[in-house]
N, C-alpha and C positions, 0 to 999 in steps of 0.2 A: 529322369521323369518323374512327378511326386506320383507316385500311388494313392489317389483319393477313397479309393475304394476301402485300401487294405488300413488308411488312418481312419477312415468313420466308423471301422468295425469296433474299435475299441473305446467309441463316446458313450459316457453314458446318459440315456434320457433325463438328467437330473438338472437341477438348476446351476449355476457359477458361469465362470469365465472362460474364453478361449484367445490363445495369442496365435497370430498366423506368422512366421520365421521362414524368412526368405534366405536362401545357399550360404548366405554371408553368416547366417545365425544371428542377424539382426529381426527382431522383432518390431514388425511391418504395422501390424493393427493389432488392437483388444476391444473386447467386445463381450457383452453378457447375454446371458439369455436364462428363460426359465424356463426351459429342454433344450438343453445342448445340442443331441443329437440333432435333433429337427432343425436347430438354425445354424449349425453348420454345414449340414449336407445341403441346405440352400444355396450355399456358393457355388455348387458343383452341378447347377441345372444347365442344359443345354441354352436356355434362353434368359442369360440375365440382361437386364435394360441398364444398366448402368455401363458407361465405358469406364468410367473410374473402378469401378467393383471389379470388373472383368481383367482389366491391367494388375489388380493387386492378387486374383487369384493368380493370376500366369507366374508370379513370381513365387507363391505359395513352396516351399519345399519340407516344410514340416509344421505338424498342430500342436501345441499344448497346451491343456483342458488343467484348471481347476474345481473342483465339485464344491460348491457351498449348500449353508442350511435354507437360505432363501434368496429369492431375487432382492431383496432390499441391502442382504451382506453380500451377492455377488455386483450391484450396485457401487457401493462402497470399495472392492476390491479393485473392480474397473477402473474406478477414477485415480485410485493410489498410484497405478499400474500405469496409466496415462502418462500421468505426472511424471514419472519416475523415467520411460521406456522413452516419452516422446516418438510414439509411432509415425510414420508418415503420412497413413490411411487414414489418421483418426484426426478430426478438427478439431484444434487445441486452442483454447481460449488462457487468456492471462490468467494465473496463479493469484487473486488479488485477496488476499485477508486484514487489509488495512479500513475495510468501512469502520465509521467512526459510530459510536453510542453515546446517547445522555447518560449519564450514572446518577444513582441518587442513593449517596453512602449509608451503610447500617449504624452510622453514629447515634448518640442521644440526640441530637440536632444536626440530623442530613445536612448533607451540602450538596450543592450539586457541582456537576462536574463534566469534564470533555474527556472521553476515553476511548484507548483503542485497547487490542490485545486481550488477555485471557480473564472470564469472567471470574470472580470473588463473591462468595456469601458474606456478609449478609447484607453486600451491597443490592441496588437494583438497578437493571441496565432497560433501556429503551431505544431500540432501534431494530436493524441498523438502518444508518441513514447513507444516502448516495455521496455526499461530501463533508469537511468540515464545515465549509460557510454553513449549511441547512442546521449542521448543532450548534454551531455559535450563535447563530439567528435564533435559534429555538430556546436556548437559554437566555438569552438576553429576552425575551418572550417571557418567559416564565419570571425570571427578577422582576420584573415590571407589575407581574400581575401577582405573586406569589409572594414575592420577595423574600428569597429562601437564597440562606447565604450560600458564598462558590470560594470561598478561602480555603488554604490547607489548613490543616487542623492544627500543624506549630503555630499557625498565627494566630487561628481560633481559641487556643489555651493561655496566649500571655497577652491578650487584649484588655488593656484598661479604662480605654474608652472609647467608642464606636468611630467608625470609621470613615470613609468617604461613600461608600455606597451606602449606610444609612442615611449621609445625608441628601443624599439626592434617590433617598426612597427606593432604592434597589434590595433594602436587606430591612430585616424587623431588629437585628443586631440582640442574636440571642446572647452572644458573646460577652456581653456586659448586664444581660436578663432585661433587657430590655423588653420584653413579652416573655410570655409564661410557656411551660412548654406543653403546657395541653393548648393554647393558641397556634406554637412552632408547628405542632404537629397534625392540628386539622390542616394548617396551608400546605405541609408534605400530602396531608393524604387527597389535597383538592388538585394540587398538583400531579399526583400518580392518576387518579381519574382522568385530571385533562389528556395527558401522555398514551390513557390507553382509549380515546375520543369517548369518553365520557362525559364531554364539555358540558349538556344541558343539565345532569345531575349536580355539575359545579355551579351553575347560572342559580343552581333551585337552592344551594346553600348558601351559596353567597347573600340570593335576596333575602334568605329567611334570615341571615346574619345583621343585613342592613336594617332590616325589620327591626328585630330585637332588640339593636343599639340604638334606633331612633326613638321607639317606645320609652326607653330606658332616659331619653334627653343628652345620651352621649353623641350627639352630631358632630363632631371632626372623625368620628370611629365609622359613625356610617357612611360618611361623604367617601374614607377610603374604600368600604366595600361597594359602593357606587362605583367610584373609578373603576375596580376592577373589573366590573360588568359589565361598564361598558368598552376595557378594553379586550373583554373577552367577544363582545359583538362583533366589533370592528373584525378582530379578527376571523370569528367565526362567517360574516360576510365574504370575505376577503380569501380565506384558503380552505376552506373545507367545500369536499367535494361529493355533491350529494348520493352518485351512487354507493357512495362507500363510506358512509355517514358513522355507521358503527363498529368499523375496523378497519384491517389493513390487507392491501391486495398490493398487486404488482401487477402492471402493464406490457408486456415483453412483443415488440415486434422487430422482425429482420428485412433489411434491403440489400439488394444488390447492386451492382455497377462495375462496368468495367476489369471485369474479373475480378472482384472485391467484395468483400461482404462487411455488413456493421447490425449488430445486435444493439437496440437502446431498450434500457430497463427502466419505467418508471415508476419509484415508488411511492406509495399512500400508505401512509402509517397513522392511527388513532383518528383516522379520517379526513387526516392534512395532506393533501400534495408536498413530499417533501424534497423533490428534487430527481433527477435523472443522470444516469450514466451509460455511454457508447460505450462497446466492446467491438474488435476486430479480428474474428478467427483467422487462425491459417491452416493450412490444409486443406481449404474448400475445393479444388477442383472439382467439375462436374457435380456440386451438390446443392440439392435444393434449400429452398429455406423451411421445410420441416426438418430436413436432417441435422440443419444446423442448429435449428431452435432446441430439437430435443438434446443434442450433446450441450449447448449452454443450460440448461436447465438441469440437466444429470451432472455435470461439474462446478454449475454455481451456487446448487442449493445442497451439495454435499459438503461446503466450507461455512455456508450462510443458512440461518434460519427462514424455512419458506412460510409465509403468509398463508393463512385459511383460503385464498383464493389466488389464480394466477392467470390473469388472462392473456391472452397471445392471437396473435394476426391469424396463424395458422394451425389447425391439429397438430399434436405433435407426432414424428411418425411411429412411435410406440406405442400403442393403446393403455397399456399397462402401465405408463408412467406415473400417472395419480396414484396408484396401488403402491408402487415402488416409493414414491416421496412420504407417502404417507406411513409407510412401516416404517421408513427411515425417521421421520420426525417424532412417530409416536401420536400422532393424531390427523384428524384428517383434513388432507390437502387437495381443493377442488380445482383441475385445471379447465379453463372454458374458451372456449374460440367463438363462441357467440356474440354479436358484434351489434346486439340491440341497447336502444335508450343512451343513456349518457356512456354506454364503454365506447361505443360508434367514434364519440370526440375524442376520446383517451385513446384511443388505439390510434385515429387519424394525428392528433398530437403526437405521440411517439412516431411514428413512421415520418411524420416532419421532423422531427428532429433526428433520427436516425440520418435522413438522407444527407441533409444539412452536415452534419459530423462526416456523413461517407466522405461529401464532395470536399471537404475542408480535408480530412485524411488523404485523397488521391491526390489532391492537389500541395501537398506538403511533400508526399513521396516522389510526383515528376518534379519539384523545386530541389531534392534531394538528388535524385537520379543527374538533373543538369549539373547540380556540382561535383559529383562526384566523375562524371564524363569530363568535367572540365579540368580537375587534379590531375584525372589519369594523362590527359595531354601535356600538357605543364611540368610533370615528372615523367612521362616518358614510361608510364606503366602498363602493361599488358591490358586487354580490353577483359580480361574474367576479375581483374584484382579489385575486391570488396571491403576486404576487412583490414581494418588499421586500428592500430593499437598507440597509445599517445601516455608517455611519463611524465611527471613531475615531481617536486621535492616541495616538502614547505616545513617551515620551522623559525623559531623567533630566536636568533643569536644560538642555533645548536640545539635549542632546548628542545625536545619532544621531537623529534624527525620523523616525518612520515611522509613515503613516497605512493603516489597513485598510479592505476594503469586503468584508464578506460577503454573500453571496445566500440569503434562504429563498424557495422556489419549489415549486410542484407536491407541497406539504405536507410539505418536508423540509430541512434545510441542503445546498446545494449546494455542494460543497467544492471539486470542477472548475472551479467561477467567481469560487471566492473570488480576489481579487488584493491585494498588496500596494503600495504608492508610498513611496519614500525620498524626503524633503525635502530639498532640499539651498538652493532659493534663495530662504530668508528667512532674519530674524533670529532665532538661536537662541531657543526658549523661546515663539514667536509664536504659540499656539495656530490665532488667527484665520487669520494668511498662511498657514497651513499647512493647514487647512479647504479655503481657498479655494484653495489649490494643487491640491489632490486632486480637488477637485469639478471646477474647471477642465479637468482631466486627463481626467476621465473622460466627464464629461457633454458635453463639446466632439465626441467621438467619436459620442457618441448621437447628439446634434443630427443629426452629418451623415451618420445611418444607418447606423455602424459599432456592432452591438450590439442587444441589445435592450432596451427603456424602460421601467423598473420603476412599479410600482402606486403605490408605498408609499416613500419614504424617510424613515430614523431619521437624525438626528444628534444622537451622544452627546457633550451640550455642553446649555448652556443659551441664552438670550435670543442672545447675542453670536455663536456659532457658527451658529444659527439663522437671525440677520439677513445673515451672509455668504452661507449658502444660499442665502437667498431672491436677494441681489443676483445668483451668481455664474449662477441658473436664468434671470435676467434676461438676463445677459450673452451667454448661450450659446444662446437662441433658445429655450427648455423654461419659460415662465414659470407655465404652468400645471398643473406638477409637486406634489402634494402631497408638503408635507414638516412632520415631527413633531420636535422636539426631546424629548430624555429629559433630564430635569436631576434629578439625586440627590438623593432628599431628607434631612431630618434625621438627620445622623451618619452618612452615609452608606449607613443600613440597606435593606435589601432589602424589597420594598413600600410602601416612600413614596415613589418616584421621581412625579416632577411632567411632565406631557405639555404640552409647549409648542406652540403653531401662531401661525403667522405673522399672523393673523387674528384673533386674540381676545387680548383681557385678559386673562382668568383661565386660569390653567395648571388641566389636568384632573386628577385622580388618581382612580383606578380601585383595588376595594376589593384587598386581600391575596389573596382567593381569588379576584378573579377570572380564568377561564381564559387572557383577552387579556394582564391583564399579565402571565400566566406565558410566554407566547408573547414577549412584547416584552422580559420577563428575558433568555430564551434568544437571542435575536437579539442583545441588547445586550451580553452576556456573552461570547457567541462571538467579535463583532469586536473586543472587550476582549482576551481570550484570543490572540487571531490579531495583534492589535497587539501587545501587549509581545513574543511569542516573536519576531517580527521585530525591534523594535526591541534586544533583547537579543541576537540573534545580529549584527546591525550593529553593534552597540557593540563585544560580544568581539572582531568582527576588526579594527575599529578603532583597538583597545585595543592588542591583539597587534601591530597594523603601527607604531604609532607608537613602541612598545615598543622595537623590533628595528631594523626596516627603517629609521625615521628616523636612524638613530644614524649619523654619518659614521662610514666606515673596516670597517661590516658590511655586508659583501656575503650572496650567496646561502651560498656553502659556508661563513664563519664563522660565522653564523646558525645552520646546520643543525649543524655541528659542538657550538655551544652549546648547541643543543637535546638533541641526542643526548647530550651527556654530562652534563646536569641533568636529565633526563627531562620536559621540557617548560619551558616560559615562569615558570610560579609557581618552578621550582625556580632559574632563572636568576638570578631576582631574590630569592632566598634567599641566595646564593652571593656569599661576601666577596670583595675586588678580589684577595684571594692565591687564591684557587679558582679565579678565571675567569682569571686569569693562568696559571695551570696549563694548561688546554686549548690545543692545537697552533692556530699562528696567531694568537694574543690574546697581545698585548707588555705588560708592566707597564704602560705609558702608557694602552693603550686598554682594557686589563680596569678600571684607575679611572676611567677616561670612562664605559665602559657602568655600573661601577655608579652613578656621579654622577648617571647620565642617569635611572635604573629608581629611585633612591631623590629 
């Protein structure tokens, strides 16, 4: 029995993180606290209200604590531990770092660009946006109103005449000096002001420039500014949110139905509603909305910058969360559950979106459960079988062979568990050897206890590939693994697939409308997609490398000059030997050699 009194004696009343550990050494819960001893002691009261908490406490065999300098530091450590340990009693959200931004580069003539990933100076970034569509729509709007360039620097620095974007009034062609640096810089400043929500200042500045141009009898120039003002007014009427006209805000609502929950995040940036995104947390048994919202904000705002105002459907469980997020962000963050005025409308909209997304999620989950049940019945699988792995091989006449493994588990495709394998130790084009290589590499580890064993393995191929799979399972020590080959039907038409078994002579063909066949097709098609995208990427890298890097006399500097001059490898390949010789550092003899190698 766990002696809670003895364990609590050694816990200090300082900020930090605590970990609840069961008898098997597994961390089942991670939490943070401003006062560790007080918080951990609260779990061992006699009158715990939550059945979920009582169940967790009954499994505790040990408690470990880590002291931090502040609660903000504890929040960061807690989030990292939750991501790495995935405790069963913590509410878990998918770790999504792929939010896109609008980037204004730090070049002399800055360009507008879609950006994901790490941020670098002196570029400026605006966002985040809930999805790629919102970013692209905003970039199109900025092009229409402010006419900033979007081309890559390699293209920009080698233009001799304006491109199509100039012809359709989406760029002012700074590449050929069709606009002065001062005027372009002013357009960039206006775009920045617009993205920051200072649209009224932009309108005032454009009005002044229009008046100045008209007074100087530059009527065509004045008409350009007039059109920009009209476009901005249309956007203002359509997109700007009156309650948040001067800044950024997030609206967060949580709804529950049929044992599932959905958190909907509405994002307002620069006074504009830029879209929303729905999240479906795991490990939510016996959790209320306040608990789930608390977990979402703790995990989400450690990965993404928090806006100055966060509006929630209910107040967060921890009253100190606002202070903790402010400490982490280095500025004031306000969390408000007040639902007056326009905020009530936005909360209602977020709730409606969450309800619709949750209904769709539950519908898809039910459909997948029906498909899995039908597949179990067709293949005589046990009722608890749920994890399926599928393998496919992709290459072009033996070039750049890539094998894929995709995983279906817990009623959905598990993208984070997908794996690609570069196959290099075989005769090019030998699919049997490629299948042997990938299966040996994966299941040798599983046989050794590294990773979770699947209930079923699909092999995209006929009897030959299936025979190889059977041999590999014998060799690695997993002879009882369930293996099924998927042979394409006549003319490779969907619905005519045949299922091949190691211990049966006759193949099985399911009806076209069989839900089990639909699940099989989904998994097989996903394996094919994942393999072919990996193959194309590897093939493209190999061809690029062999085209320039393997030519004697072409080092990194010369290669960079060639690519910059001609805008990429395709441009280098199209260039004549005389054009190649015009690049600095490329002699006539070397230019001729490059031309011959590329052709």
